[in-house]
DRENDO-1510 file (C-alpha; in Angstrom, 1 decimal, always signed):
<recs>
REC; n; res; u; v; w
REC; 1; MET; +42.0; +110.2; +55.0 .
REC; 2; ASP; +40.3; +109.1; +52.4 .
REC; 3; ASP; +39.8; +112.0; +50.0 .
REC; 4; GLU; +43.6; +113.0; +50.3 .
REC; 5; VAL; +44.4; +114.5; +46.8 .
REC; 6; TRP; +47.9; +114.3; +45.8 .
REC; 7; THR; +50.1; +116.3; +42.9 .
REC; 8; ILE; +52.1; +115.1; +40.1 .
REC; 9; LYS; +55.0; +115.5; +42.6 .
REC; 10; GLU; +53.4; +113.8; +45.3 .
REC; 11; VAL; +52.5; +110.6; +43.8 .
REC; 12; ALA; +56.0; +110.7; +41.9 .
REC; 13; ALA; +57.4; +110.7; +45.4 .
REC; 14; TYR; +54.8; +107.7; +47.0 .
REC; 15; LEU; +55.9; +105.7; +43.9 .
REC; 16; LYS; +59.3; +106.7; +44.1 .
REC; 17; LEU; +59.0; +107.5; +40.5 .
REC; 18; LYS; +60.4; +110.7; +38.4 .
REC; 19; GLU; +57.7; +113.1; +37.9 .
REC; 20; LYS; +58.4; +112.6; +34.3 .
REC; 21; THR; +57.7; +108.8; +34.9 .
REC; 22; ALA; +54.5; +109.7; +36.5 .
REC; 23; TYR; +53.8; +112.3; +33.8 .
REC; 24; ALA; +53.9; +108.9; +31.2 .
REC; 25; LEU; +52.3; +106.7; +33.3 .
REC; 26; VAL; +49.2; +108.7; +33.7 .
REC; 27; ALA; +48.6; +109.9; +30.2 .
REC; 28; LYS; +49.1; +106.1; +29.1 .
REC; 29; GLY; +46.1; +105.4; +31.6 .
REC; 30; LYS; +48.4; +103.0; +33.8 .
REC; 31; ILE; +48.2; +104.8; +37.0 .
REC; 32; PRO; +44.4; +106.6; +38.0 .
REC; 33; GLY; +44.4; +110.2; +38.2 .
REC; 34; PHE; +42.4; +113.2; +36.9 .
REC; 35; LYS; +43.0; +116.8; +35.5 .
REC; 36; VAL; +41.6; +119.9; +37.5 .
REC; 37; GLY; +42.7; +122.9; +35.3 .
REC; 38; GLY; +45.2; +121.0; +33.1 .
REC; 39; ALA; +47.3; +120.0; +36.4 .
REC; 40; TRP; +47.0; +116.0; +37.1 .
REC; 41; ARG; +45.5; +115.1; +40.5 .
REC; 42; PHE; +45.3; +111.6; +42.1 .
REC; 43; ARG; +43.1; +110.2; +44.9 .
REC; 44; ARG; +45.2; +108.5; +47.6 .
REC; 45; VAL; +42.5; +105.7; +48.0 .
REC; 46; ASP; +42.7; +105.0; +44.2 .
REC; 47; ILE; +46.7; +105.0; +44.1 .
REC; 48; GLU; +46.3; +102.8; +46.7 .
REC; 49; GLY; +43.6; +100.4; +45.1 .
REC; 50; TRP; +46.0; +100.6; +42.2 .
REC; 51; ILE; +48.7; +99.3; +43.8 .
REC; 52; ASP; +47.1; +96.5; +45.7 .
REC; 53; GLY; +45.5; +95.7; +42.0 .
REC; 54; GLN; +48.8; +95.5; +40.6 .
REC; 55; ALA; +50.4; +93.4; +43.5 .
REC; 56; ASN; +47.4; +90.7; +43.3 .
REC; 57; THR; +48.3; +90.7; +39.2 .
REC; 58; GLU; +51.7; +89.7; +39.9 .
REC; 59; ARG; +51.2; +87.0; +42.2 .
REC; 60; LYS; +48.6; +85.7; +40.2 .
REC; 61; ASN; +50.8; +85.6; +37.1 .
REC; 62; ALA; +53.4; +83.9; +39.6 .
REC; 63; GLN; +51.1; +81.3; +40.2 .
REC; 64; ARG; +49.8; +80.5; +36.6 .
REC; 65; ASP; +53.9; +80.2; +35.8 .
REC; 66; ARG; +54.8; +78.0; +38.8 .
REC; 67; ALA; +51.6; +75.8; +37.8 .
REC; 68; LYS; +52.7; +76.2; +33.8 .
REC; 69; ASN; +56.4; +75.5; +34.4 .
REC; 70; GLY; +54.9; +72.3; +37.2 .
REC; 71; LYS; +53.1; +70.8; +33.9 .
REC; 72; GLN; +56.0; +70.9; +31.7 .
</recs>
């Protein structure tokens, strides 16, 4: 379901984080979320897209590091 919205507790469980860590990450803008009446909410598609973006960034960094180490 594309319009599924999670609470902080649900996103923390999905990411296997403590709720306190999830709060800190969203407050710093590290994970995508929005507030409804003062409570954080997260769209599942946004979280999954963020995970994909993180994985792509890590992959690119690893490739860059391998290329850099190969040149030295």
